[in-house]
ChimeraX commands (.cxc) that place a marker at each C-alpha (Angstrom):
marker #1 position 0.03,-0.04,-0.05 radius 0.5
marker #1 position 1.42,3.67,-0.86 radius 0.5
marker #1 position 2.34,5.73,1.96 radius 0.5
marker #1 position -0.17,7.80,3.47 radius 0.5
marker #1 position 0.65,11.43,3.41 radius 0.5
marker #1 position -2.44,13.51,5.17 radius 0.5
marker #1 position -4.79,13.13,7.89 radius 0.5
marker #1 position -7.25,12.77,5.05 radius 0.5
marker #1 position -5.77,9.92,3.57 radius 0.5
marker #1 position -5.46,8.36,6.99 radius 0.5
marker #1 position -9.13,8.95,7.50 radius 0.5
marker #1 position -10.11,7.65,3.96 radius 0.5
marker #1 position -7.87,4.39,4.76 radius 0.5
marker #1 position -10.02,3.85,7.95 radius 0.5
marker #1 position -13.37,4.53,6.20 radius 0.5
marker #1 position -12.26,2.11,3.55 radius 0.5
marker #1 position -11.38,-0.58,6.32 radius 0.5
marker #1 position -14.42,0.05,8.64 radius 0.5
marker #1 position -16.93,1.54,6.54 radius 0.5
marker #1 position -19.95,3.29,7.68 radius 0.5
marker #1 position -22.44,2.53,10.40 radius 0.5
marker #1 position -26.40,2.30,9.93 radius 0.5
marker #1 position -27.18,6.09,10.42 radius 0.5
marker #1 position -24.36,6.70,7.49 radius 0.5
marker #1 position -21.97,8.22,9.85 radius 0.5
marker #1 position -18.26,6.79,9.98 radius 0.5
marker #1 position -18.02,3.45,11.96 radius 0.5
marker #1 position -16.96,4.13,15.59 radius 0.5
marker #1 position -13.75,2.00,14.96 radius 0.5
marker #1 position -12.87,4.19,11.82 radius 0.5
marker #1 position -13.06,7.14,14.54 radius 0.5
marker #1 position -11.13,5.29,17.19 radius 0.5
marker #1 position -8.49,4.49,14.85 radius 0.5
marker #1 position -8.01,7.86,13.63 radius 0.5
marker #1 position -8.40,9.45,16.97 radius 0.5
marker #1 position -5.07,7.49,17.75 radius 0.5
marker #1 position -3.09,8.42,14.82 radius 0.5
marker #1 position -3.88,12.26,15.44 radius 0.5
marker #1 position -3.15,11.69,18.90 radius 0.5
marker #1 position 0.36,10.50,17.93 radius 0.5
marker #1 position 0.79,13.26,15.51 radius 0.5
marker #1 position -0.29,15.74,18.31 radius 0.5
marker #1 position 2.44,14.41,20.58 radius 0.5
marker #1 position 4.96,14.29,17.81 radius 0.5
marker #1 position 3.98,18.21,16.98 radius 0.5
marker #1 position 4.26,18.82,20.84 radius 0.5
marker #1 position 7.76,17.42,20.95 radius 0.5
marker #1 position 8.91,19.03,18.01 radius 0.5
marker #1 position 7.73,22.44,19.03 radius 0.5
marker #1 position 9.70,21.69,22.28 radius 0.5
marker #1 position 12.98,21.01,20.59 radius 0.5
marker #1 position 12.57,23.83,18.12 radius 0.5
marker #1 position 11.96,26.48,20.81 radius 0.5
marker #1 position 8.16,26.95,20.12 radius 0.5
marker #1 position 8.10,26.85,16.48 radius 0.5
marker #1 position 5.54,24.07,14.80 radius 0.5
marker #1 position 6.75,21.79,12.29 radius 0.5
marker #1 position 5.77,22.94,8.54 radius 0.5
marker #1 position 3.39,20.86,6.64 radius 0.5
marker #1 position 6.33,19.23,4.79 radius 0.5
marker #1 position 7.27,18.18,8.03 radius 0.5
marker #1 position 3.96,16.56,8.70 radius 0.5
marker #1 position 3.56,14.94,5.28 radius 0.5
marker #1 position 7.03,13.25,5.94 radius 0.5
marker #1 position 5.58,12.16,9.46 radius 0.5
marker #1 position 2.70,10.16,7.78 radius 0.5
marker #1 position 4.89,8.96,5.04 radius 0.5
marker #1 position 7.37,7.40,7.62 radius 0.5
marker #1 position 4.58,5.44,9.38 radius 0.5
marker #1 position 4.88,1.69,8.02 radius 0.5
marker #1 position 1.62,-0.31,7.44 radius 0.5
marker #1 position 2.13,-1.94,10.40 radius 0.5
marker #1 position 1.71,1.12,12.52 radius 0.5
marker #1 position -1.80,1.54,11.24 radius 0.5
marker #1 position -2.51,-2.24,11.64 radius 0.5
marker #1 position -1.72,-1.59,15.19 radius 0.5
marker #1 position -3.85,1.26,15.56 radius 0.5
marker #1 position -6.49,-0.57,14.04 radius 0.5
marker #1 position -5.95,-3.24,16.78 radius 0.5
marker #1 position -5.99,-0.73,19.40 radius 0.5
marker #1 position -9.09,0.65,18.29 radius 0.5
marker #1 position -11.11,-2.59,18.43 radius 0.5
marker #1 position -9.89,-3.31,22.02 radius 0.5
marker #1 position -11.04,-0.09,22.93 radius 0.5
marker #1 position -14.17,-0.27,21.30 radius 0.5
marker #1 position -14.88,-3.70,22.92 radius 0.5
marker #1 position -13.73,-2.33,26.49 radius 0.5
marker #1 position -16.12,0.81,25.62 radius 0.5
marker #1 position -19.05,-1.30,24.52 radius 0.5
marker #1 position -18.82,-3.74,27.33 radius 0.5
marker #1 position -18.51,-1.30,29.98 radius 0.5
marker #1 position -21.58,0.89,28.28 radius 0.5
marker #1 position -23.41,-2.32,28.06 radius 0.5
marker #1 position -22.69,-3.98,31.45 radius 0.5
marker #1 position -26.02,-3.75,33.12 radius 0.5
marker #1 position -27.85,-5.05,29.57 radius 0.5
marker #1 position -25.57,-7.93,29.67 radius 0.5
marker #1 position -25.95,-8.99,33.28 radius 0.5
marker #1 position -29.82,-8.55,32.83 radius 0.5
marker #1 position -29.69,-11.01,29.80 radius 0.5
marker #1 position -27.70,-13.34,31.90 radius 0.5
marker #1 position -30.39,-12.97,34.76 radius 0.5
marker #1 position -33.05,-13.54,32.35 radius 0.5
marker #1 position -31.37,-16.52,30.63 radius 0.5
marker #1 position -30.93,-18.36,34.02 radius 0.5
marker #1 position -34.65,-17.26,34.99 radius 0.5
marker #1 position -35.88,-18.97,31.70 radius 0.5
marker #1 position -33.63,-21.96,32.19 radius 0.5
marker #1 position -34.84,-22.60,35.90 radius 0.5
marker #1 position -38.77,-21.94,34.76 radius 0.5
marker #1 position -38.35,-24.44,31.93 radius 0.5
marker #1 position -36.81,-27.04,34.87 radius 0.5
marker #1 position -39.80,-26.27,37.10 radius 0.5
marker #1 position -41.97,-27.15,34.55 radius 0.5
marker #1 position -40.66,-30.51,34.43 radius 0.5
marker #1 position -41.26,-31.24,38.13 radius 0.5
marker #1 position -45.11,-31.39,37.81 radius 0.5
marker #1 position -44.88,-33.60,34.67 radius 0.5
marker #1 position -42.50,-35.65,36.99 radius 0.5
marker #1 position -44.67,-36.08,39.94 radius 0.5
marker #1 position -47.43,-36.89,37.53 radius 0.5
marker #1 position -45.39,-39.86,35.78 radius 0.5
marker #1 position -44.44,-41.12,39.16 radius 0.5
marker #1 position -47.97,-41.28,40.34 radius 0.5
marker #1 position -49.08,-43.06,37.33 radius 0.5
marker #1 position -46.07,-45.58,37.26 radius 0.5
marker #1 position -46.93,-46.00,41.52 radius 0.5
marker #1 position -50.82,-46.81,40.20 radius 0.5
marker #1 position -49.57,-49.25,37.74 radius 0.5
marker #1 position -47.40,-50.99,39.93 radius 0.5
marker #1 position -50.11,-51.62,42.38 radius 0.5
marker #1 position -52.44,-52.90,39.76 radius 0.5
marker #1 position -49.85,-55.32,38.52 radius 0.5
marker #1 position -49.43,-56.14,42.16 radius 0.5
marker #1 position -52.92,-56.88,42.58 radius 0.5
marker #1 position -53.43,-58.92,39.53 radius 0.5
marker #1 position -50.33,-60.79,40.48 radius 0.5
marker #1 position -51.98,-61.64,43.96 radius 0.5
marker #1 position -55.17,-62.19,42.07 radius 0.5
marker #1 position -53.41,-65.40,39.83 radius 0.5
marker #1 position -51.36,-66.50,42.80 radius 0.5
marker #1 position -54.27,-66.79,44.83 radius 0.5
marker #1 position -56.19,-68.72,42.85 radius 0.5
marker #1 position -59.21,-66.47,43.47 radius 0.5
marker #1 position -62.67,-67.22,41.71 radius 0.5
marker #1 position -64.84,-64.15,41.37 radius 0.5
marker #1 position -67.88,-66.58,41.25 radius 0.5
marker #1 position -67.04,-67.80,44.51 radius 0.5
marker #1 position -66.18,-64.51,45.77 radius 0.5
marker #1 position -69.68,-63.34,45.09 radius 0.5
marker #1 position -71.34,-66.45,46.70 radius 0.5
marker #1 position -69.36,-66.12,49.80 radius 0.5
marker #1 position -70.19,-62.57,50.33 radius 0.5
marker #1 position -73.55,-61.49,48.67 radius 0.5
marker #1 position -75.45,-64.83,49.40 radius 0.5
marker #1 position -75.40,-67.68,51.85 radius 0.5
marker #1 position -75.33,-70.11,49.43 radius 0.5
marker #1 position -72.85,-72.90,49.89 radius 0.5
marker link #1:1,2 radius 0.2
marker link #1:2,3 radius 0.2
marker link #1:3,4 radius 0.2
marker link #1:4,5 radius 0.2
marker link #1:5,6 radius 0.2
marker link #1:6,7 radius 0.2
marker link #1:7,8 radius 0.2
marker link #1:8,9 radius 0.2
marker link #1:9,10 radius 0.2
marker link #1:10,11 radius 0.2
marker link #1:11,12 radius 0.2
marker link #1:12,13 radius 0.2
marker link #1:13,14 radius 0.2
marker link #1:14,15 radius 0.2
marker link #1:15,16 radius 0.2
marker link #1:16,17 radius 0.2
marker link #1:17,18 radius 0.2
marker link #1:18,19 radius 0.2
marker link #1:19,20 radius 0.2
marker link #1:20,21 radius 0.2
marker link #1:21,22 radius 0.2
marker link #1:22,23 radius 0.2
marker link #1:23,24 radius 0.2
marker link #1:24,25 radius 0.2
marker link #1:25,26 radius 0.2
marker link #1:26,27 radius 0.2
marker link #1:27,28 radius 0.2
marker link #1:28,29 radius 0.2
marker link #1:29,30 radius 0.2
marker link #1:30,31 radius 0.2
marker link #1:31,32 radius 0.2
marker link #1:32,33 radius 0.2
marker link #1:33,34 radius 0.2
marker link #1:34,35 radius 0.2
marker link #1:35,36 radius 0.2
marker link #1:36,37 radius 0.2
marker link #1:37,38 radius 0.2
marker link #1:38,39 radius 0.2
marker link #1:39,40 radius 0.2
marker link #1:40,41 radius 0.2
marker link #1:41,42 radius 0.2
marker link #1:42,43 radius 0.2
marker link #1:43,44 radius 0.2
marker link #1:44,45 radius 0.2
marker link #1:45,46 radius 0.2
marker link #1:46,47 radius 0.2
marker link #1:47,48 radius 0.2
marker link #1:48,49 radius 0.2
marker link #1:49,50 radius 0.2
marker link #1:50,51 radius 0.2
marker link #1:51,52 radius 0.2
marker link #1:52,53 radius 0.2
marker link #1:53,54 radius 0.2
marker link #1:54,55 radius 0.2
marker link #1:55,56 radius 0.2
marker link #1:56,57 radius 0.2
marker link #1:57,58 radius 0.2
marker link #1:58,59 radius 0.2
marker link #1:59,60 radius 0.2
marker link #1:60,61 radius 0.2
marker link #1:61,62 radius 0.2
marker link #1:62,63 radius 0.2
marker link #1:63,64 radius 0.2
marker link #1:64,65 radius 0.2
marker link #1:65,66 radius 0.2
marker link #1:66,67 radius 0.2
marker link #1:67,68 radius 0.2
marker link #1:68,69 radius 0.2
marker link #1:69,70 radius 0.2
marker link #1:70,71 radius 0.2
marker link #1:71,72 radius 0.2
marker link #1:72,73 radius 0.2
marker link #1:73,74 radius 0.2
marker link #1:74,75 radius 0.2
marker link #1:75,76 radius 0.2
marker link #1:76,77 radius 0.2
marker link #1:77,78 radius 0.2
marker link #1:78,79 radius 0.2
marker link #1:79,80 radius 0.2
marker link #1:80,81 radius 0.2
marker link #1:81,82 radius 0.2
marker link #1:82,83 radius 0.2
marker link #1:83,84 radius 0.2
marker link #1:84,85 radius 0.2
marker link #1:85,86 radius 0.2
marker link #1:86,87 radius 0.2
marker link #1:87,88 radius 0.2
marker link #1:88,89 radius 0.2
marker link #1:89,90 radius 0.2
marker link #1:90,91 radius 0.2
marker link #1:91,92 radius 0.2
marker link #1:92,93 radius 0.2
marker link #1:93,94 radius 0.2
marker link #1:94,95 radius 0.2
marker link #1:95,96 radius 0.2
marker link #1:96,97 radius 0.2
marker link #1:97,98 radius 0.2
marker link #1:98,99 radius 0.2
marker link #1:99,100 radius 0.2
marker link #1:100,101 radius 0.2
marker link #1:101,102 radius 0.2
marker link #1:102,103 radius 0.2
marker link #1:103,104 radius 0.2
marker link #1:104,105 radius 0.2
marker link #1:105,106 radius 0.2
marker link #1:106,107 radius 0.2
marker link #1:107,108 radius 0.2
marker link #1:108,109 radius 0.2
marker link #1:109,110 radius 0.2
marker link #1:110,111 radius 0.2
marker link #1:111,112 radius 0.2
marker link #1:112,113 radius 0.2
marker link #1:113,114 radius 0.2
marker link #1:114,115 radius 0.2
marker link #1:115,116 radius 0.2
marker link #1:116,117 radius 0.2
marker link #1:117,118 radius 0.2
marker link #1:118,119 radius 0.2
marker link #1:119,120 radius 0.2
marker link #1:120,121 radius 0.2
marker link #1:121,122 radius 0.2
marker link #1:122,123 radius 0.2
marker link #1:123,124 radius 0.2
marker link #1:124,125 radius 0.2
marker link #1:125,126 radius 0.2
marker link #1:126,127 radius 0.2
marker link #1:127,128 radius 0.2
marker link #1:128,129 radius 0.2
marker link #1:129,130 radius 0.2
marker link #1:130,131 radius 0.2
marker link #1:131,132 radius 0.2
marker link #1:132,133 radius 0.2
marker link #1:133,134 radius 0.2
marker link #1:134,135 radius 0.2
marker link #1:135,136 radius 0.2
marker link #1:136,137 radius 0.2
marker link #1:137,138 radius 0.2
marker link #1:138,139 radius 0.2
marker link #1:139,140 radius 0.2
marker link #1:140,141 radius 0.2
marker link #1:141,142 radius 0.2
marker link #1:142,143 radius 0.2
marker link #1:143,144 radius 0.2
marker link #1:144,145 radius 0.2
marker link #1:145,146 radius 0.2
marker link #1:146,147 radius 0.2
marker link #1:147,148 radius 0.2
marker link #1:148,149 radius 0.2
marker link #1:149,150 radius 0.2
marker link #1:150,151 radius 0.2
marker link #1:151,152 radius 0.2
marker link #1:152,153 radius 0.2
marker link #1:153,154 radius 0.2
marker link #1:154,155 radius 0.2
marker link #1:155,156 radius 0.2
marker link #1:156,157 radius 0.2
marker link #1:157,158 radius 0.2
view
């Protein structure tokens, strides 16, 4: 990539890299990265002023400062901007993130609590089924005759 020579070229580079947000404004990552580069330029200008007794660098000096920056410098600023953006977004949305976590836990527990009534119904049905199977087994093993039982309890016929 050709050397960048002005703040406008740097800004255009970051616009090309990050694009625009939904409102048509430059994406926040673009603005963060551009601000990092401009902060470095501002610090460099302050350093030059201190060394030269208060005189600011010329436009050619500023152009050569931009041109002297390698591609890795702009990649590093982009990575720093991404880190800042994530940290900023995380701090800004911390309350929303916590609320979403709590809601997810409540939904999960709610689904588990719906399981308990179904479990009790299932256990009761199984218990009734076991009792019926036991009664049938007792009937078969006792050689119980319904006709004899009716005669014995409802009539005095022997």
